[in-house]
C-alpha positions in Angstrom: 55.0 59.3 -159.0 52.5 62.2 -158.5 49.5 62.3 -160.8 49.8 64.9 -163.6 47.5 68.0 -163.5 44.4 67.8 -165.5 45.0 69.6 -168.8 43.0 70.5 -171.9 43.6 67.9 -174.5 43.7 68.4 -178.3 42.2 65.8 -180.6 40.6 65.8 -184.1 37.0 66.0 -185.0 36.5 65.4 -188.8 33.1 66.9 -189.5 32.6 68.8 -192.7 36.3 69.6 -192.8 36.3 71.3 -189.4 38.7 70.5 -186.6 37.5 70.6 -183.1 39.3 70.6 -179.7 37.5 67.9 -177.9 39.7 65.1 -176.4 38.9 61.7 -177.9 39.2 60.2 -174.4 36.4 62.5 -173.1 33.4 61.6 -175.1 31.4 64.4 -176.6 28.8 64.7 -179.4 30.9 65.9 -182.2 29.4 64.0 -185.1 31.7 61.1 -185.0 30.4 57.5 -185.0 29.4 56.2 -181.6 31.7 53.3 -180.8 29.8 50.7 -178.7 31.5 49.4 -175.6 32.5 45.7 -175.6 31.6 43.2 -172.8 34.6 42.1 -170.7 34.9 39.2 -168.3 37.8 38.9 -165.9 40.0 35.8 -166.4 40.8 34.3 -163.0 44.1 35.1 -161.4 46.9 32.9 -162.6 49.9 32.9 -164.9 49.2 35.0 -168.0 50.4 34.3 -171.5 52.8 37.1 -172.3 52.6 38.2 -168.7 55.1 40.8 -167.7 58.6 39.5 -167.1 59.1 42.1 -164.4 57.7 41.8 -160.9 55.2 44.6 -161.4 53.8 44.3 -157.9 57.2 45.5 -156.5 56.7 48.6 -158.7 53.3 49.2 -157.3 51.4 47.9 -160.3 48.8 45.2 -160.9 48.4 42.9 -163.9 45.1 41.5 -164.9 43.6 39.7 -167.9 40.1 39.8 -169.5 38.0 38.2 -172.2 36.6 40.9 -174.6 33.5 40.3 -176.6 33.1 42.7 -179.5 29.6 44.4 -179.6 27.8 44.5 -183.0 31.1 44.1 -185.0 31.5 45.7 -188.4 33.9 45.0 -191.2 35.4 47.6 -193.5 36.5 47.8 -197.1 38.5 50.5 -198.9 36.8 52.4 -201.7 39.4 52.0 -204.5 42.8 53.4 -203.6 41.5 56.0 -201.2 41.2 56.0 -197.5 37.4 56.1 -197.6 35.8 53.0 -196.4 32.5 51.1 -196.8 31.0 49.4 -193.8 28.9 46.2 -193.4 27.9 44.1 -190.4 30.4 41.4 -189.7 29.3 38.0 -191.0 28.0 35.6 -188.4 30.7 33.1 -187.2 29.8 29.5 -186.7 32.2 29.7 -183.7 29.9 32.2 -181.9 30.7 35.7 -180.7 33.9 37.5 -181.8 36.0 37.4 -178.6 39.6 38.1 -177.7 41.6 38.9 -174.6 43.4 41.9 -173.2 46.1 42.4 -170.5 45.9 45.4 -168.3 48.8 46.8 -166.2 48.3 49.9 -164.1 49.3 51.4 -160.8 47.6 49.6 -157.9 46.9 52.9 -156.3 44.8 55.2 -158.6 46.5 58.2 -157.0 49.8 57.1 -158.7 48.2 57.1 -162.1 49.2 59.9 -164.4 46.1 59.8 -166.6 47.8 58.3 -169.7 47.0 54.9 -171.1 49.1 53.2 -173.8 47.1 50.6 -175.8 49.2 48.1 -177.8 48.1 45.8 -180.6 50.4 42.8 -179.8 52.8 41.5 -182.4 52.4 37.9 -183.6 55.2 37.7 -186.1 56.6 34.8 -184.1 53.0 33.3 -184.0 52.9 34.3 -180.3 51.7 37.6 -178.8 54.6 39.8 -177.8 54.2 43.1 -176.0 56.9 45.0 -177.9 56.1 48.5 -176.5 56.1 47.2 -173.0 59.3 45.3 -173.5 61.0 48.5 -174.6 59.4 51.0 -172.2 58.3 49.2 -169.1 60.7 51.1 -166.9 59.5 54.5 -168.2 55.8 53.5 -168.1 56.0 52.4 -164.5 58.2 55.2 -163.2 55.9 57.8 -164.8 52.6 56.1 -163.7 51.1 55.2 -167.1 48.5 52.4 -167.5 49.0 49.9 -170.3 46.6 47.7 -172.2 47.7 44.9 -174.6 45.2 43.5 -177.1 45.3 40.1 -178.9 44.2 41.3 -182.3 44.9 38.2 -184.4 43.6 34.6 -184.4 47.3 33.7 -184.7 47.8 35.0 -181.1 44.6 33.2 -179.9 45.8 29.9 -181.3 49.0 30.3 -179.3 47.0 30.8 -176.1 45.7 27.3 -176.6 49.3 26.0 -176.1 50.1 27.9 -173.0 52.7 25.7 -171.3 52.3 27.0 -167.8 48.5 26.5 -167.7 47.1 24.2 -170.5 43.5 24.8 -169.4 43.5 28.6 -168.9 42.2 29.6 -172.3 40.7 26.5 -173.8 37.1 27.1 -172.7 36.9 30.8 -173.4 35.5 30.7 -176.9 38.1 33.1 -178.3 37.4 33.8 -181.9 38.6 36.5 -184.3 38.2 34.8 -187.7 35.4 35.5 -190.2 33.9 32.4 -191.9 35.8 33.0 -195.2 39.1 33.2 -193.3 38.3 30.2 -191.1 38.0 28.1 -194.3 41.6 29.1 -195.2 43.5 26.7 -192.9 46.9 27.9 -194.2 46.7 31.7 -193.8 43.2 32.6 -192.5 44.5 33.2 -189.0 46.0 36.5 -190.2 42.5 37.8 -190.9 42.4 41.5 -189.8 38.7 42.0 -190.3 37.8 42.1 -186.5 40.9 44.0 -185.4 39.5 47.4 -186.1 36.3 47.3 -184.1 38.0 45.3 -181.4 40.7 48.0 -181.0 38.3 50.8 -181.1 35.9 49.3 -178.6 38.8 48.5 -176.2 39.9 52.1 -176.5 36.4 53.4 -175.9 36.0 51.1 -172.9 39.2 52.5 -171.4 38.3 56.1 -172.1 34.6 56.2 -171.1 33.7 52.7 -169.8 33.1 54.0 -166.2 32.1 51.0 -164.0 32.5 48.6 -166.9 36.1 49.6 -167.5 39.0 47.6 -166.1 40.3 51.1 -165.1 37.2 52.1 -163.2 38.2 54.6 -160.6 41.2 55.9 -162.6 41.1 59.4 -164.0 41.9 58.7 -167.7 42.8 61.9 -169.5 44.4 60.6 -172.7 44.8 57.4 -174.6 47.5 56.4 -177.1 47.6 53.5 -179.6 50.8 51.8 -180.7 51.8 49.0 -183.0 55.3 47.8 -184.0 56.6 46.0 -187.1 53.8 43.8 -188.5 51.4 45.6 -186.2 52.7 48.9 -187.5 51.0 47.9 -190.7 47.8 47.6 -188.7 48.4 50.9 -186.9 48.9 52.7 -190.3 45.6 51.3 -191.5 43.9 52.2 -188.3 45.1 55.8 -188.3 44.1 56.3 -192.0 40.9 54.4 -192.3 39.3 53.8 -188.9 40.4 56.8 -186.7 38.6 59.4 -188.8 35.3 57.5 -188.1 35.8 56.5 -184.5 38.2 59.1 -183.0 38.8 57.0 -179.9 42.5 57.6 -179.4 44.2 60.9 -178.7 47.6 60.1 -180.4 49.5 57.3 -182.1 53.0 55.9 -182.0 53.7 53.8 -185.1 57.0 52.0 -184.8 59.3 50.1 -187.2 56.9 50.2 -190.1 57.4 48.6 -193.5 56.5 49.9 -197.0 52.9 48.7 -197.0 49.7 48.9 -194.8 47.5 46.1 -193.7 44.3 45.4 -195.7 41.0 46.0 -193.9 39.6 42.5 -194.5 40.7 39.0 -195.3 41.3 38.5 -199.0 41.2 35.2 -200.8 44.5 33.8 -201.9 45.9 34.7 -205.3 48.4 32.1 -206.7 48.6 30.6 -203.2 49.4 33.9 -201.5 47.0 36.1 -199.4 47.2 39.7 -200.5 47.1 41.1 -197.0 48.7 44.5 -197.5 47.9 47.6 -199.5 50.2 49.4 -201.9 48.1 52.5 -202.3 50.1 55.7 -201.5 47.1 57.3 -199.7 46.5 54.2 -197.7 50.2 54.0 -196.7 50.8 57.7 -195.9 50.2 58.3 -192.2 47.7 61.1 -191.8 45.8 61.4 -188.6 43.7 64.3 -189.7 45.1 66.5 -186.9 45.6 63.9 -184.2 49.3 63.6 -183.3 51.1 60.8 -185.0 54.7 59.9 -184.3 56.4 57.4 -186.5 59.5 55.9 -184.8 61.8 54.1 -187.2 65.1 52.1 -186.8 67.9 52.3 -189.2 66.8 49.0 -190.7 63.2 50.1 -191.4 61.7 49.5 -193.7 63.7 46.4 -194.2 65.4 46.2 -197.6 64.2 49.6 -198.7 66.7 52.1 -197.5 66.5 54.7 -200.3 64.2 57.2 -198.6 62.4 58.2 -201.8 58.9 56.7 -201.0 56.6 59.7 -200.5 54.2 57.7 -198.3 57.0 56.7 -195.8 59.4 59.6 -195.9 56.7 62.3 -195.8 57.3 65.8 -194.5 56.9 66.6 -190.8 53.8 68.7 -190.0 52.1 70.5 -187.1 48.8 72.0 -188.2 45.2 71.7 -187.2 44.7 69.1 -189.9 48.1 67.3 -190.0 50.3 66.6 -187.1 53.2 64.2 -187.9 56.7 63.5 -186.9 59.2 60.9 -188.3 62.0 60.0 -186.0 64.7 57.8 -187.6 67.1 56.5 -184.9 70.6 55.9 -186.3 72.4 52.8 -185.1 69.2 51.0 -184.1 67.9 47.7 -185.5 64.5 46.2 -186.0 65.0 44.0 -183.0 67.9 44.8 -180.7 69.4 42.7 -177.9 67.2 44.3 -175.2 64.0 43.3 -177.0 65.3 40.0 -178.4 66.3 38.6 -175.0 62.9 39.5 -173.6 61.0 38.0 -176.5 63.0 34.8 -176.3 62.3 34.5 -172.6 58.6 34.8 -173.3 58.7 32.2 -176.1 60.5 29.8 -173.9 58.5 30.4 -170.7 55.0 30.5 -172.3 55.2 28.6 -175.5 57.8 25.9 -174.7 60.1 27.0 -177.5 63.8 27.5 -176.4 64.2 29.6 -179.5 67.9 30.1 -180.3 68.4 31.6 -183.7 71.6 30.6 -185.6 72.9 34.2 -185.3 76.2 35.1 -183.7 75.0 35.9 -180.2 78.4 35.8 -178.6 81.3 38.1 -178.2 83.2 39.7 -179.9 80.5 40.4 -182.5 76.9 39.9 -181.7 73.3 41.2 -181.8 73.0 45.0 -181.9 72.8 46.4 -178.4 71.9 50.0 -179.4 69.5 51.2 -176.6 66.5 52.0 -178.8 64.3 51.8 -175.7 65.4 55.3 -174.7 64.1 56.6 -178.1 60.8 54.8 -177.3 60.6 56.6 -174.0 61.3 60.0 -175.5 58.8 59.4 -178.2 56.0 58.4 -175.8 56.7 61.5 -173.6 56.8 63.8 -176.6 53.6 62.3 -178.1 51.8 62.8 -174.8 53.1 66.4 -174.5 51.8 67.1 -178.0 48.3 65.9 -177.1 48.2 67.4 -173.6 49.6 70.9 -174.1 50.2 71.3 -177.8 54.0 71.1 -177.6 55.1 69.5 -180.8 58.0 66.9 -180.6 61.4 68.0 -181.9 61.9 67.5 -185.7 64.4 64.8 -186.1 67.1 64.9 -188.7 66.7 62.2 -191.3 69.3 59.5 -191.9 71.6 60.4 -194.8 71.0 58.4 -198.0 72.5 58.7 -201.5 72.0 56.5 -204.5 69.5 54.4 -202.7 71.9 53.5 -199.8 72.6 54.8 -196.3 75.7 57.0 -196.1 78.2 55.7 -193.6 81.4 56.9 -191.9 84.7 55.2 -192.0 83.7 53.0 -189.1 80.6 51.8 -190.9 78.1 53.8 -188.8 75.3 55.7 -190.6 75.3 59.5 -190.8 72.5 61.7 -189.9 69.3 60.7 -188.0 68.7 60.8 -184.3 71.9 59.5 -182.9 71.9 59.4 -179.0 75.3 59.1 -177.3 76.2 55.6 -178.6 76.5 57.1 -182.1 78.0 60.5 -181.2 80.5 58.8 -178.9 80.9 55.5 -180.6 82.7 52.4 -179.3 81.4 49.9 -182.0 79.9 49.6 -185.4 76.1 49.2 -185.1 74.6 47.5 -188.2 70.9 47.4 -189.0 70.8 43.9 -190.5 72.7 40.7 -189.6 73.3 37.4 -191.4 71.5 34.1 -190.6 68.1 32.4 -191.0 64.6 33.2 -189.6 64.7 36.3 -187.5 68.4 36.8 -187.5 68.5 39.7 -190.0 66.1 41.6 -187.8 68.5 41.8 -184.9 71.3 43.7 -186.6 74.9 43.4 -185.4 77.4 45.1 -183.2 81.2 44.9 -183.8 83.3 46.5 -181.1 86.1 48.8 -182.1 89.6 47.4 -181.5 91.4 48.2 -178.2 93.8 50.5 -180.1 91.0 52.4 -181.7 89.2 52.9 -178.4 92.5 54.0 -176.7 93.0 56.6 -179.5 89.5 57.9 -179.2 89.2 57.9 -175.4 92.6 57.7 -173.7 91.0 57.2 -170.3 87.6 56.1 -168.9 87.1 59.6 -167.7 87.5 61.0 -171.2 84.9 58.6 -172.4 82.5 59.3 -169.6 82.8 63.1 -170.2 82.1 62.7 -173.9 79.0 60.6 -173.2 77.8 63.1 -170.6 78.1 66.0 -173.1 76.3 64.0 -175.8 73.5 62.9 -173.5 72.9 66.4 -172.2 72.7 67.6 -175.8 70.2 64.9 -176.7 68.0 65.9 -173.7 68.2 69.5 -174.8 67.2 68.5 -178.3 64.2 66.6 -177.1 65.3 63.1 -178.1 66.3 61.7 -174.6 64.7 61.9 -171.2 66.8 63.1 -168.3 66.4 59.9 -166.3 67.6 57.9 -169.4 70.5 60.2 -169.9 71.5 59.5 -166.3 71.4 55.8 -167.1 73.6 56.2 -170.2 76.1 58.2 -168.1 76.1 55.5 -165.4 76.9 52.8 -167.9 79.6 55.0 -169.5 81.5 55.1 -166.2 82.4 51.5 -166.9 84.6 52.6 -169.7 84.5 52.3 -173.5 85.8 48.7 -173.7 83.0 47.4 -171.5 80.4 49.5 -173.3 81.6 48.0 -176.6 81.0 44.4 -175.5 78.1 42.7 -177.2 77.1 40.8 -174.0 75.5 43.7 -172.4 74.6 44.4 -168.7 71.2 46.0 -168.4 
C-alpha cells in the first residue's frame, strides 16, 4: 500500500463561536486546552491479552503493548443537563498513579503507513477487553495501511488482565489502576467508573498525534486520527464527542457504532436503590454534535436495542454538513448488534485469553442460526468515508433511514426490513435477517438468519449465474452510492459465485 499524499485536514476550533481549519492531529495554538502527554512504558514482548487473532506479521504489521500513565488527570462533571462541564483535579488514589495499557498495531515499514490512525476504546461488556472495530475491519485497515491503537478504558478490563490464562504474570506487577477512591469503595459496580477514561483517551490521542520521540508511532507521519467506540463504548464515545472534544480537540473525526438511547456519565455516581446511575438521559448530552468535526454514527437494525420507533430526536437527528455541524447517520438494514463474524472472533478471544469456552444457548447451527449479515463491509465504507470527510472535505453519502411505522420496523413478506443502507444481501436476499434472537445472556444481540426454502431460492434465482449477476449489479450500485468499497464488492461477488443456497447457509465461510 503506497502512503497517501499529504492533504490539508479540516477540524474544529471552538473559540468564541469561530470555526478554524487547523487539523487536530497537527497541534497549533488555537485557544483550546493543552492536553498533556502521558508517560508510556513498553511491556516486554509476549502474548497480549486481546492480541490480534490474525498473524499481522504476515501482513507487514507489528503489534506492541504499553503501560500508559495519565499525566495530571482531571475529572469532569456536567453543568445541569447541558454539555458544559466543570473540571477538578482527579482525587489521589491510594493505589498510586492512574495507569492503563494500550495495544498498537501498525505497518512495520513507515513507508507503508497511510497517515491515518484509528483509536478504539475497547469494549468490556463481557468483562473482557474486546477490540470490536479491529474485529470488523482488520482486513481493510491492514490493506490500506492504517495504524490502530486500542485503549483499556475501564477497570473492568484491567481486572480481566490479571486473569490472563496465557501468561499469569504479565500484568500483575504493572500497577494498573483506573478507579477513583469513591468507585474503589463500591466493590459491586465501581469498576465501571468512567472518571479517568476522558483524560486517558485524550492523552493517548495527543501522544499519537504529536508525541514525537515519546510516541509509539515515532517516525510515522501521522496526518489524521479517529476515535471509535461500539455498543457500551459508544455511550462513552457520545459523551467524549459532546463534552470532552470541544475542550481538547485531539481527534479529527469520530465513528460511533451501535449506540443505545443514553450516554455515559462523566464520573462515578453513588448507587441509588442499589443501582449506579451511570448514564445520562439529557437530550443535549445524548445528541451527537461534534461542533464541526466529522461524526459518523453507524447503527445496526437492532440498535438501539428495544427502541425501534425512530422518534427520539437525540438519536435520529438530521444529517448535516456545515462548518459547525458535520453528522451522518448510517442505518444498515439486515445487520445485528453482534453478527456471526464478530461473535466468533469474540468467543475465540474469551476462550484463548480468559479461559472461558463461552458457548451461549443460542441456535448456532443450521438451518437457522446467528445472523451472518456482513456488517464489516459497512464498517470499512464508514471509516473510508469518515477519513475522506476529514482529509478533503468530501461528505459521506446520506444514508436512507430504515422504515418505521407505529413504533415498529416495516418489513417485507419475507420478514426483512425496508429502507436503510441495504448492501447486496438485502437487495438480493437469500434469507431472512433478524436483528434480535432468542436465548439468555448475549443471545439477543446476535440476531438470527433463516435461509429461504430451496423452492423460493429457485424461483428467485433459477441458476447460480442469475444470482451472481444480481449480486454484481447490487454491489456495483452500492459502490456508486458510497456505501461499499470496491474491494469489498469484489469479495461479495466472489462469495455469490457459490450460489444462493450456499450463501443462505448460517454456517458461513469467511
